[in-house]
N, C-alpha and C positions, 0 to 999 in steps of 0.2 A: 452504563446505560443512562440515557438522558431523556427526560420527558418534561413537558411544562403544562401550564394550565390551559393553553390553547389546543393541546393535542387531544384527539379523541380516538378511541379504538374502532376498528372496522365494525360496521353494523353486522349483527348476527354471529359474531365470532364466539365460539364456545369457551374460549380461554379468557378469564378475567385478568385485569391488570395485576391483581395480587398474585394470581397463579403464575402469570408470566414472570414476575420477579422471582418467585420461588424456583421456577425452572432454570432461569438464567444464573442463579446463584448455586445451582447444583450441577448435575452431569451435563446438562445442555450447554452451559457456559464452557465447559471443558471441550465439548465437541466443536463448538464454534471457533474456539482458539486453535484447535488442531487444523480445521479447515483453512484458517488464515495462515498458519505457520507453513503449511505445505504448498501454498500458492505463490510464494515469493522467495527470493534469495537476497542476502546482502551483497552489495558490490563495493569493493574498496581497493585502494591502491597505496603503495608505499615505495620510497626510494630504494634502489638497489645499491646505493652508495651511502656512506655515512657510518658513524661509530655505533649507532644503536638502531634497533628496529622501531619504526613509528609509522602509523597509518596517517596519511595526510588528510584524506576525506573518505566518507562512505555514504552510500545511498541505498536504495532498494530497487530491485527489478521484479516486476510482476510477470508470472509465467502464464502463457495462454496457448492453448492448442486450437488452431483454426483448421478448417478442411484443407487448407493449402500448406501450412507449415507450423513449426513450433516457434512461438514468438516470445521474446523478452521485451518488456516495455518499461521505460523509466522516464523521468522528467528530463527535458532537454538541458536544463541547467546542470544536471549531474554530469552529462557528457561534456558540456562546455567547461566545467571545472576540471575534469580529467585532462582535456586538451590543453588547458592553461598550465596545469601542473607538469604536463609532459614536455612543455617548452623549457622548463627550468631544470629538470633532471630526468635521468633514466628511471622508469617506473616498472613495477610489477603490479598487474591488475588481476584481481581474483573475484570470482563469484563464490563466496564462502571458501571452500578448499580447492576449487577448480581454477587453474591458471588460464586467463583469457587475455593475454597480451595482444591478441589480434582483434580486440573488441571493435576498434574503429572500422576495420574492414568488414565487420559483421553488421554494421549499422545499415538498416534498410531505408529508413526515412527519418528526417529530423526537422522539427518545426519549432522555431523560436516563438512564433505567434501563439501556438497552442501549448507550448512548453512540454512537448512530447518527443520521444525518440523510440524507434522500434529496432529490435536487434534480432538477427537470425541465430537461433540456438539449435542444438542437436542433442540427441539422447545421451551421447557420450559425455558431453559437458555436464549434464544434470547428474549423471552417475558419479562423476568426479567431484561434484559439489559436496558429497558426503552426508546428505540428509534426505529423508523422504520428501519427494516433490510430486505434487499432483497439480499440473497445469489446469487453469480454469477453462471450462468448456465454452464453445462458441454457439450462438452469437451473444454479445453482451446485451444487457437490457437496462435502460435508465430506471431509477426508482420513481415511485410516486412521492410527492411532497407529503411529509408527515408519516411515512411508513419506514419500516425497519431497515437499517443498514449496519454494516460492520466494516472495520478498516484496520490496517496494520502497517508496520514498517519497522526499521532498525535504527533507533536514535543513536547518534554518535556518542551521546553522554552516557549511554548504558554499555558501551563497548569496553571490554577489559582486555588489555594487551599484556604480554609477557616478553621478556628478552629472548625467549626461545622460539619466537615467531608463532606463539599460540595466541589465538584470539577467541574470545567468547562474545557473541553479539546478543544483546538483550532485545527481545521482541516486544514492541508496544502494540497493544490491541485495544480497540475501542468499539463500543456498540451503542447505537442510539437511533435517531430518526433523521431522515433527509430534511434539512431545514428549507432549502430552496433548490429547485431544479430548473435550469435554463436550457437553451439550445446547445450550450457548450459546457456548462459547469454544474456541479453538485456541491452543495455546502453542508457542513455539519457544524453546529454551534455547540461549544462546550459550556453547558449550563450547570455549574457545579452544585447548585442548590438542589438539583433533582437527580444527582448521581446515586447509584447504588454502590455501597462500599462493603466488600467482604473479602474472604481469602482468595476468591477466584477473580472477581471483578473489582480490582483495586481502583480507587479513584485516582485520577490524574493529579499529581502534586502540583501545587501552584508554582508558576515560573519554571515548569519543566521544559527543558529544551528538546523540541521535537526534530531538530535538524538531523537529517539522515533518513526520515520516513518518506521523503520525496521519491516517487516512483512506486510506492506501495499501492496495493489494491483497495478500492472501495467496492464492497460486495453488498448487493441488495437481496432482501428476502421477499418472496412472493407466495401467494396461496391460491390453490385451485378452489372452485366453487364448493368442493367437499372438504375444504380446509387442510389439504395436503400441502405442506410447505416445501419450497425448493429455493435454491439460491443461484444468482448469476452475477458475473462481473458487471459492474456499472461504470466505474471510473478509475482514474490513476491520480494519486495524490500529487499535487504540484505546489500547494501553498499551505503554510501552518503558522501559528503565532511565533514571532521572532522576538524573544525577550531581550536578546542582546542589543537589538535595535530599538527597544522600547515600543515595539509594535504590538501593544497588548490592549488597545481600546476595546476590541472585540476578540474573544478567543474563538477563532473559527478556522476550520480546516476546509480547504477547497480541492476538489478533484475535477479533472477534465474528463468529460464523458468518453467512455471507451468505444462507443459506437461511432466515433470519429475515425476509428482505425478499420482498414479493410482486411479481408482474409489474407491478402498478400503482405500486409504490414504497412500500407501506405496511409498517410495521415491526411485527413480532410478538415476543412473548416465548417463542413455541413454534415450533420449526423445522417447515417444511412437510414433508409426507410425499411427497417427489417420487419 
């Protein structure tokens, strides 16, 4: 969780900052993590030839249920990397445990400019994935600047592989506030001096490689006038600090707004007026 001296709580909210911290380091933090874990799947691929099993790359696919279809959404550069690797060798692609070698034929729309790609999914594929999945509901809603968000993905550095083709994916989760919201982007600034560190909300280690979280969801929290909280998908992660390229002047995660995506899975450069 990240806050700073410029942040202020919503006027009239009955929960104090101290109480909010207590809740997030208790069962509420566990519930938030479960919501995040059920909303996405790791996507990975590996060569079908060679002497040993090794995953070349992995990313994250966010799950969305619109009135028209079941969508998977990831960063366009994840799909671009898969296409590039496919030129070199024959690959097996999976969404966790589900084989999806037909992924490219499932792509609905692809935008290098917005760094988004949408994928047509089905219930059978989610069942084959082998973990509880709860696609995020429609429509998405952008957050207010300075209000609560949470985000997640599957960093490649947390992935554990074995020679028997067994893979464990570690889930990165973050909670904080929306730093800046534009017509197309949402940013989250990792301000370490304001982080909460406990057994549930572990602080992000310095120089932690977030490669693999691209395509993960950024979810926002909203409150009714009676202080009833609910969450909605707001964005898809496309950028994160790249320590290998020494891009660490600002530790910032950027998501493209999910309301650039239509019910059918088409990608626009202008957010819908929902």
